[in-house]
C-alpha positions, 0 to 999 in steps of 0.5 A: 432103562433100569429104575434102580433107586439111588443109594442115599447118603443115609443108607450108605452110612447106615450100612457102613455103621452096621458093618463096623459095629459087627467087626468090632464085636467079633473082635472081642468075642473071638478072644482076640482082645489085646487089651490096653495099658490097663491089661496085665501081661497074659501068661498061661495059668499053670497053677503056680503060686508065688514063691513063699515068703516074698514081701508084698506090703506092710500090714499098715499099708492096707487099711482095715476094711479096705484093699490095696493092689501090689506088684507080686513076685514075677510082676504079677498083680495081687490084691490085698484085703484087710476085712478086719484088724486081724485078717488079711486075704489076697487074690489075683488082681487080674480080672477073670473077664478080659484079664485087665488089672483091677483097682482097689476101691475100699472093700471092692476091686473094680475093673476099669476095662468093662466094669466088673466088680469083685468083693475084695475079701473073698474075690467073689463077683459082685457084678459082671460081666465077669462070671468067675471069682478072682483066684486066691493067693496064699499070704500070711503076716510076719513081723508086721509084713504081708508075705506070700505063702500060707501060715 
C-alpha cells in the first residue's frame, strides 16, 4: 500500500494561485496587453506629425502652470501644457509604457493604468514604470488659438 500524503485544500489553492499569477504576469510581459477603455487605439509610429494649422484648443483653456489633454487630428490624444503666460508645449498623451492615455494633473501628466508620471511641459518621466519621455508635438499660437505645426 502506498503512503502518499493527501493533497490538502491549502496546498491545492497555493499551487493554483501561483499558476494563475504566473499566467497573468506572462500576459503583460509578452506584449499581449490589450488595454482598457483608458487605452488609446494603437497605431504604428510612422513619424507622421499632425497636419499643420489644425485647432487644438483656445489658449485660455490651458491654465498657466497647468495642462490639458485634447483630441488631436485623426483622433490622437495630445497633452498641451502652459508652463508660463507666453509658452505652450505639446506632447503625445499616449503613455510610453503600455499606451494608455495620460490625464492632465496640473503640471504633471499621470497614467491611470500603471501610475507613470510625466512632467507636462517637457514630457520627461518623473516616475515609472515608463522609461521613455512622451514624444513632443509641434504647436504654435495663432490669434489666441493653439494649432498644430511649428512657428
